[in-house]
N, C-alpha and C positions, 0 to 999 in steps of 0.2 A: 570766574573772576580772575582777571590778570593780577598778578602781584605788582603793586605799584607804591612806591614811597613818595609820600607827600609831606613837604616840611612847610609849616605855617607858623607864623610869628602870633603867639597869643598873649593875651592878658588876662589876669585873674582877677576876680572881685568876689568878695563875701558880703552879701547883704541879708537884712531880715527882711522876708517878703511875705505879705498877707496871702491868704489864698487867692488862686488865680486859675484861669481856663487856658487850656493849650488846644490848638486845633492842628492836625495833622493826620498821620497813619502810623499803625503799628502792626507789629508782628509778634507771635507767641514764639519764645525761645525757652531752652532747656539749659541749665547748667551741667546736666550729665555729660560726661567726658568731654567738658569744655566746648560744648556745642554753642554756647552763647559768644565765646571768644571768636569763633568762625562767622556765626551767622550775622552779628551785629555790624561787623565792618562790610560784609556783603551787602547789607541792607541800605547802609549810607551809600555806598558805591552806586547801587540800583536807583537810588533817590537822585543822585546827580546825573546818572546816564538818562533816566526817563524824563527829565525835566522838572520832577516834583520838587527839588531843592530850589529851583529858580521860582516856581509858583509861591513857595513859602516867603521867600525874600521879598516879593511884591506885596505879600499880606502882611508883613512884620511891622509893628508900630515902632519907628525909629526913635519915639520920645519915652517909651516905657524904660523902665530899670534894664530889663534884659535887652531892649533896643532890636537890632536886626538879627540878633543871634538865633540860630536854630537850637533847640534843645533836643537832647537824647535822654529820655526819661524813663526809668524803670519803674513800673507799676503792677498792679494786679498780681502780686506775688502769691504763689501757692508752694508753700515749703514742702507739703507731703509729696508733690510731685517734681519738685525742683524746677518748675516753670513760672516764667513771668512775662509781662507784656514789656516789649521795647517800643518806645513811641517817639518818633521824630516829629517836631512841630515847632510852632512859634505861639508866643502869648497871644491869645485872643482877646484884644481890647476893644474891638468893635461889635462883638456880640453876633456876628454872622458866622454861619458855617457852610461853606460850599457843599455841594451834592456829594462830591466824592471824597470829603475829608471827615474825620470823626472829631469828636471834642472830649477832652478828658479834664477832670478837675483836680488841681494840685493843692493839697492842704497847705496852711500857712507853714512857713519854714523859717527856723531860726538858723542862721549861718547857711544860707543858700549859696551854694558855690557856682559861680558863672564864669565860664571861660569865653572870651571874646576874641575873635580874630581881626 
């Protein structure tokens, strides 16, 4: 991965959100030796490079609370191994799951923090 600095104007929103589904792709990462700090940005870069990010944008529901925003979600944590799944996706409001995507359930959230560009 090339070192690249990207500056994006972001707005922040905090909302209460009922349980919802996210579709996308995930990777397992470890917090040992800061591995997640390296691997997660690489994963985002890969998603932009291979066109997956553009696919997600087409699937996003512009009228949902999250809108067109892509989500980076930390789920399936295993404290004993310092590993978790980092999942990049969009809210699945349509109920369909493309063949090369996975779906993950996100529980209801109080003070769900959304950053929108």
